[in-house]
C-alpha positions as CSV (number, residue, x, y, z in Angstrom):
1,M,62.2,22.8,19.7
2,A,60.8,20.1,21.8
3,Q,61.8,18.6,25.3
4,N,62.8,15.1,25.2
5,K,60.8,13.9,28.2
6,T,63.5,10.8,29.2
7,G,64.1,9.7,32.8
8,P,62.5,7.3,35.3
9,D,59.3,9.1,35.9
10,S,58.6,9.7,32.1
11,P,55.9,7.4,30.6
12,Q,57.0,5.2,28.0
13,A,56.7,5.9,24.1
14,L,55.8,2.1,23.5
15,T,54.2,-0.1,26.1
16,P,54.5,-3.9,25.7
17,E,51.1,-4.4,25.1
18,Q,51.2,-1.6,22.3
19,I,54.2,-3.5,20.8
20,R,51.9,-6.7,20.7
21,Q,49.2,-4.6,18.8
22,I,51.4,-3.4,16.3
23,Q,53.3,-6.6,15.8
24,A,49.4,-8.6,15.5
25,L,48.6,-6.1,12.7
26,A,51.5,-6.2,10.9
27,E,51.4,-10.2,11.1
28,N,47.8,-10.0,9.2
29,I,48.0,-7.6,7.1
30,K,48.5,-8.6,3.3
31,Y,48.7,-4.8,1.4
32,G,48.6,-1.7,3.2
33,S,50.1,0.4,5.9
34,I,50.1,0.5,9.7
35,T,50.3,4.4,11.0
36,L,51.8,5.4,14.4
37,V,50.5,8.8,15.7
38,F,52.4,10.1,18.7
39,Q,51.5,13.3,20.7
40,D,54.4,14.5,23.2
41,G,56.4,11.2,22.5
42,I,53.4,9.1,23.7
43,L,51.2,6.7,21.2
44,I,47.6,8.2,21.1
45,Q,46.7,6.3,18.0
46,I,46.9,3.6,15.5
47,E,45.6,3.2,12.1
48,R,45.8,0.8,10.3
49,N,44.9,1.0,6.2
50,E,44.5,-2.1,4.6
51,K,44.2,-2.9,0.2
52,I,42.2,-5.6,-1.1
53,R,43.0,-6.7,-4.7
54,V,39.9,-7.2,-6.5
55,T,40.1,-9.3,-9.7
56,P,38.3,-8.1,-12.8
57,H,35.2,-9.3,-13.8
58,N,35.1,-10.6,-17.7
59,S,31.5,-10.8,-18.5
60,G,32.3,-12.8,-21.6
61,A,30.3,-10.7,-24.3
């Protein structure tokens, strides 16, 4: 079982800057997802996957 590393000397899981980055991504995404990847309780990667909806093109034929 993993140990909980909380305490005054433990690194934060999310820094204020990381929270701002995630918030900015969330405010600017229309369709898609944001994935947070953690290692040992620390955020190491933010992935943004955005879907772009396309309108079908009718050739008129």
